[in-house]
Each structure stands twice: as C-alpha cells, then as structure tokens.
C-alpha positions as a Python dict, from the first residue, in 0.01 Angstrom:
ca = {
    (1, 'X'): (0, 0, 0),
    (2, 'X'): (-6, -314, -207),
    (3, 'X'): (-303, -333, -446),
    (4, 'X'): (-491, -619, -507),
    (5, 'X'): (-354, -876, -785),
    (6, 'X'): (-539, -831, -1106),
    (7, 'X'): (-773, -1167, -1225),
    (8, 'X'): (-591, -1356, -1530),
    (9, 'X'): (-829, -1310, -1833),
    (10, 'X'): (-818, -1756, -1799),
    (11, 'X'): (-1003, -1695, -1464),
    (12, 'X'): (-1287, -1575, -1635),
    (13, 'X'): (-1598, -1811, -1665),
    (14, 'X'): (-1663, -1897, -2036),
    (15, 'X'): (-1903, -1732, -2218),
    (16, 'X'): (-2181, -1992, -2277),
    (17, 'X'): (-2283, -1840, -2600),
    (18, 'X'): (-1882, -1854, -2738),
    (19, 'X'): (-1948, -2258, -2658),
    (20, 'X'): (-2290, -2249, -2856),
    (21, 'X'): (-2180, -2091, -3185),
    (22, 'X'): (-1825, -2345, -3153),
    (23, 'X'): (-2040, -2634, -3132),
    (24, 'X'): (-2235, -2510, -3446),
    (25, 'X'): (-1960, -2404, -3617),
    (26, 'X'): (-1757, -2731, -3558),
    (27, 'X'): (-2054, -2944, -3678),
    (28, 'X'): (-2145, -2777, -3941),
    (29, 'X'): (-1784, -2767, -4057),
    (30, 'X'): (-1759, -3116, -4025),
    (31, 'X'): (-2069, -3176, -4253),
    (32, 'X'): (-1931, -2970, -4552),
    (33, 'X'): (-1574, -3061, -4512),
    (34, 'X'): (-1729, -3436, -4533),
    (35, 'X'): (-1939, -3408, -4830),
    (36, 'X'): (-2264, -3439, -4625),
    (37, 'X'): (-2415, -3145, -4809),
    (38, 'X'): (-2400, -3106, -5188),
    (39, 'X'): (-2246, -2841, -5357),
    (40, 'X'): (-2457, -2570, -5437),
    (41, 'X'): (-2707, -2661, -5164),
    (42, 'X'): (-2914, -2357, -4996),
    (43, 'X'): (-2924, -2317, -4642),
    (44, 'X'): (-3123, -2126, -4415),
    (45, 'X'): (-2995, -1977, -4071),
    (46, 'X'): (-3326, -2106, -3945),
    (47, 'X'): (-3292, -2450, -4072),
    (48, 'X'): (-2940, -2456, -3934),
    (49, 'X'): (-3096, -2338, -3620),
    (50, 'X'): (-3383, -2594, -3575),
    (51, 'X'): (-3137, -2847, -3663),
    (52, 'X'): (-2884, -2771, -3421),
    (53, 'X'): (-3147, -2635, -3151),
    (54, 'X'): (-3015, -2301, -3127),
    (55, 'X'): (-3089, -1964, -3197),
    (56, 'X'): (-3036, -1736, -3499),
    (57, 'X'): (-2763, -1597, -3336),
    (58, 'X'): (-2520, -1884, -3303),
    (59, 'X'): (-2655, -1990, -3653),
    (60, 'X'): (-2535, -1666, -3797),
    (61, 'X'): (-2214, -1663, -3632),
    (62, 'X'): (-2124, -2000, -3754),
    (63, 'X'): (-2184, -1946, -4086),
    (64, 'X'): (-1990, -1621, -4107),
    (65, 'X'): (-1718, -1817, -3991),
    (66, 'X'): (-1738, -2069, -4228),
    (67, 'X'): (-1825, -1803, -4530),
    (68, 'X'): (-1469, -1644, -4435),
    (69, 'X'): (-1299, -1978, -4482),
    (70, 'X'): (-1463, -2043, -4830),
    (71, 'X'): (-1700, -2310, -4736),
    (72, 'X'): (-1992, -2177, -4742),
    (73, 'X'): (-2146, -1848, -5051),
    (74, 'X'): (-2353, -1572, -4886),
    (75, 'X'): (-2504, -1368, -5182),
    (76, 'X'): (-2613, -986, -5157),
    (77, 'X'): (-2937, -1101, -5099),
    (78, 'X'): (-2897, -1310, -4782),
    (79, 'X'): (-2906, -1673, -4983),
    (80, 'X'): (-2660, -1897, -4807),
    (81, 'X'): (-2538, -2221, -5033),
    (82, 'X'): (-2270, -2465, -5057),
    (83, 'X'): (-1983, -2341, -5336),
    (84, 'X'): (-2040, -2510, -5676),
    (85, 'X'): (-1657, -2456, -5762),
    (86, 'X'): (-1600, -2382, -6157),
    (87, 'X'): (-1314, -2569, -6329),
    (88, 'X'): (-1079, -2315, -6275),
    (89, 'X'): (-1107, -2325, -5938),
    (90, 'X'): (-1129, -2688, -5924),
    (91, 'X'): (-758, -2687, -6043),
    (92, 'X'): (-663, -2411, -5818),
    (93, 'X'): (-739, -2593, -5524),
    (94, 'X'): (-580, -2907, -5657),
    (95, 'X'): (-262, -2713, -5688),
    (96, 'X'): (-253, -2615, -5348),
    (97, 'X'): (-306, -2987, -5226),
    (98, 'X'): (-36, -3119, -5480),
    (99, 'X'): (191, -2814, -5339),
    (100, 'X'): (131, -2839, -4927),
    (101, 'X'): (71, -3200, -4896),
    (102, 'X'): (359, -3409, -5054),
    (103, 'X'): (550, -3146, -4842),
    (104, 'X'): (341, -3220, -4494),
    (105, 'X'): (438, -3601, -4568),
    (106, 'X'): (797, -3526, -4624),
    (107, 'X'): (845, -3340, -4283),
    (108, 'X'): (658, -3604, -4137),
    (109, 'X'): (890, -3923, -4270),
    (110, 'X'): (1177, -3851, -3994),
    (111, 'X'): (900, -3917, -3735),
    (112, 'X'): (644, -4233, -3924),
    (113, 'X'): (756, -4474, -3660),
    (114, 'X'): (574, -4819, -3690),
    (115, 'X'): (298, -4705, -3441),
    (116, 'X'): (201, -4476, -3696),
    (117, 'X'): (218, -4674, -4050),
    (118, 'X'): (-12, -4902, -3788),
    (119, 'X'): (-239, -4655, -3713),
    (120, 'X'): (-249, -4580, -4120),
    (121, 'X'): (-298, -4908, -4238),
    (122, 'X'): (-624, -4939, -3992),
    (123, 'X'): (-766, -4629, -4110),
    (124, 'X'): (-699, -4796, -4468),
    (125, 'X'): (-899, -5075, -4380),
    (126, 'X'): (-1165, -4904, -4278),
    (127, 'X'): (-1183, -4671, -4620),
    (128, 'X'): (-1218, -5006, -4779),
    (129, 'X'): (-1569, -5071, -4563),
    (130, 'X'): (-1699, -4727, -4625),
    (131, 'X'): (-1654, -4821, -5009),
    (132, 'X'): (-1793, -5166, -4973),
    (133, 'X'): (-2088, -5012, -4779),
    (134, 'X'): (-2113, -4721, -5038),
    (135, 'X'): (-2088, -4495, -4769),
    (136, 'X'): (-1949, -4160, -4955),
    (137, 'X'): (-1943, -3917, -4647),
    (138, 'X'): (-1780, -4206, -4421),
    (139, 'X'): (-1532, -4226, -4737),
    (140, 'X'): (-1421, -3889, -4757),
    (141, 'X'): (-1414, -3898, -4357),
    (142, 'X'): (-1136, -4176, -4326),
    (143, 'X'): (-946, -4060, -4647),
    (144, 'X'): (-893, -3732, -4499),
    (145, 'X'): (-877, -3903, -4134),
    (146, 'X'): (-520, -4090, -4349),
    (147, 'X'): (-409, -3795, -4431),
    (148, 'X'): (-415, -3569, -4124),
    (149, 'X'): (-287, -3875, -3893),
    (150, 'X'): (74, -3857, -4115),
    (151, 'X'): (50, -3512, -4149),
    (152, 'X'): (13, -3428, -3788),
    (153, 'X'): (340, -3566, -3750),
    (154, 'X'): (486, -3308, -3954),
    (155, 'X'): (479, -3050, -3642),
    (156, 'X'): (389, -2825, -3929),
    (157, 'X'): (61, -2632, -3767),
    (158, 'X'): (36, -2350, -4004),
    (159, 'X'): (72, -2548, -4313),
    (160, 'X'): (-178, -2841, -4211),
    (161, 'X'): (-399, -2563, -4124),
    (162, 'X'): (-404, -2406, -4475),
    (163, 'X'): (-469, -2749, -4611),
    (164, 'X'): (-779, -2815, -4407),
    (165, 'X'): (-856, -2503, -4529),
    (166, 'X'): (-864, -2645, -4877),
    (167, 'X'): (-993, -2986, -4767),
    (168, 'X'): (-1349, -2786, -4629),
    (169, 'X'): (-1342, -2568, -4948),
    (170, 'X'): (-1348, -2860, -5168),
    (171, 'X'): (-1569, -3121, -4946),
    (172, 'X'): (-1889, -3078, -5137),
    (173, 'X'): (-1712, -3142, -5468),
    (174, 'X'): (-1527, -3468, -5308),
    (175, 'X'): (-1898, -3580, -5274),
    (176, 'X'): (-1947, -3541, -5650),
    (177, 'X'): (-1586, -3670, -5711),
    (178, 'X'): (-1664, -3976, -5501),
    (179, 'X'): (-2001, -4045, -5733),
    (180, 'X'): (-1803, -3967, -6041),
    (181, 'X'): (-1538, -4246, -5930),
    (182, 'X'): (-1760, -4579, -5850),
    (183, 'X'): (-1453, -4690, -5617),
    (184, 'X'): (-1469, -5063, -5540),
    (185, 'X'): (-1129, -5072, -5309),
    (186, 'X'): (-904, -4805, -5122),
    (187, 'X'): (-720, -4563, -5330),
    (188, 'X'): (-394, -4764, -5437),
    (189, 'X'): (-218, -4472, -5375),
    (190, 'X'): (-278, -4482, -4998),
    (191, 'X'): (-42, -4863, -5059),
    (192, 'X'): (203, -4660, -5206),
    (193, 'X'): (177, -4395, -4944),
    (194, 'X'): (267, -4688, -4695),
    (195, 'X'): (488, -4858, -4868),
    (196, 'X'): (726, -4510, -4925),
    (197, 'X'): (664, -4455, -4546),
    (198, 'X'): (846, -4831, -4470),
    (199, 'X'): (1122, -4778, -4703),
    (200, 'X'): (1208, -4462, -4590),
    (201, 'X'): (1190, -4325, -4930),
    (202, 'X'): (1104, -3943, -4955),
    (203, 'X'): (1092, -3892, -5307),
    (204, 'X'): (837, -4192, -5359),
    (205, 'X'): (632, -4079, -5069),
    (206, 'X'): (603, -3700, -5231),
    (207, 'X'): (503, -3874, -5588),
    (208, 'X'): (246, -4117, -5418),
    (209, 'X'): (99, -3798, -5212),
    (210, 'X'): (51, -3570, -5515),
    (211, 'X'): (-75, -3826, -5720),
    (212, 'X'): (-346, -3935, -5449),
    (213, 'X'): (-455, -3573, -5348),
    (214, 'X'): (-483, -3463, -5730),
    (215, 'X'): (-545, -3768, -5939),
    (216, 'X'): (-961, -3767, -5878),
    (217, 'X'): (-983, -3402, -5860),
    (218, 'X'): (-910, -3356, -6208),
    (219, 'X'): (-1110, -3580, -6320),
    (220, 'X'): (-1404, -3373, -6229),
    (221, 'X'): (-1265, -3061, -6460),
    (222, 'X'): (-1488, -3073, -6774),
}
C-alpha cells in the first residue's frame, strides 16, 4: 500500500503577515537607502505602523531586520534611529565601495553591450534632471540605479548584495553629502565610466568607478 505524496512546501499558502512585514521592510529600506531620512533621525514603531497602516508587529520585524543590516540603530532603551556615521565609519564604508564596485564593473565589462550603455546614458540624463530640480533623494536613487544597472551585468550576486548593504548604511549620509557638494550637473565620473565601457577600457573603468564612489564620501570627513 502506497502512502499519499506529501505536499511540497511551495504548495502551502503564503503567510499574509510575512507579506506585510516584507512590504514595510522594503519600503523603509528604500527610503533609508535613497536618503529620505536624515542621519540620526529618530523613528518609532508607532510612527512606522501609522505610516504604513500596519500593526506594531510587522513594524518591529522590519526594524529588527534593518538593524541587522546596519541601516538602523537600536539603543538599550529601545530608541530607533538612522546611524550618524563617524569619520572612521565613513572611511571604512568608502574603502569597501572602492574594493567592491570596481570589481563588479570589471566583471560586467565583457557583457556591456550597446543596449546596456544606452540604458546607462538614459539613467544619467535622469540624474541631470534630479540635479536641476535639486531633488536629493531622486538624485541618490538614480545615481544608485546607474551603478546597479551596470553591476547586474557582472552576474556576481553575492558581491552585489554586499555592496547594496553598504549603500543602505550610507543612505542618510549620502543625503548630507549631496547638500555639501551643491551639484549643478551629473557626476563627471559617470561620463568617464560610459567612455570606458564604450572603449572596453578595463583599467580606465576601474579608476572611474573607484573615483566616483569614494571622492565625495571622503569630503564628509572632518
């Protein structure tokens, strides 16, 4: 006598609570990464729950997940805030970007076809529009989209995931950096990145990416 086959895990209905938590997590994560929340800004579970129309439980789960990624800090008293990075921490994260992102760009270069370069040029035009509007979160969002679009071609998901965690920790600080730079045009290094991609110039691409991702951050020190 044969037993009935056991249902696969994928056949089970998804947990609605998990979907709610994930929605809060992803939305809050994007806000932090794109500099919509200032460094050191305090948050509350009640405020997060009210903003997203959820109970305290998914709000708490999202905060705990973001704290584990370094995007939020939790004090012993339970205070929630975005990190206000020290000079040493900025230097450490800038060094990580300098190590990870040129490597991703180098791995992407063999797959940098014309359609990808065209897409990057369109995104860079969007960056210019954000600069003209003085839209700091929009600028940060499209600047990261420029880099992510290139790095996806590296087909190196572990390196990209680590890089995105660095971006997440830097998000509020990038907002402060935007105000310091007072940009009037897109980053010059974006043009150098595009030129290196068109020329197949791997050393030039590495240099342009490294300069682009670290030059501004180090202005924040001191």
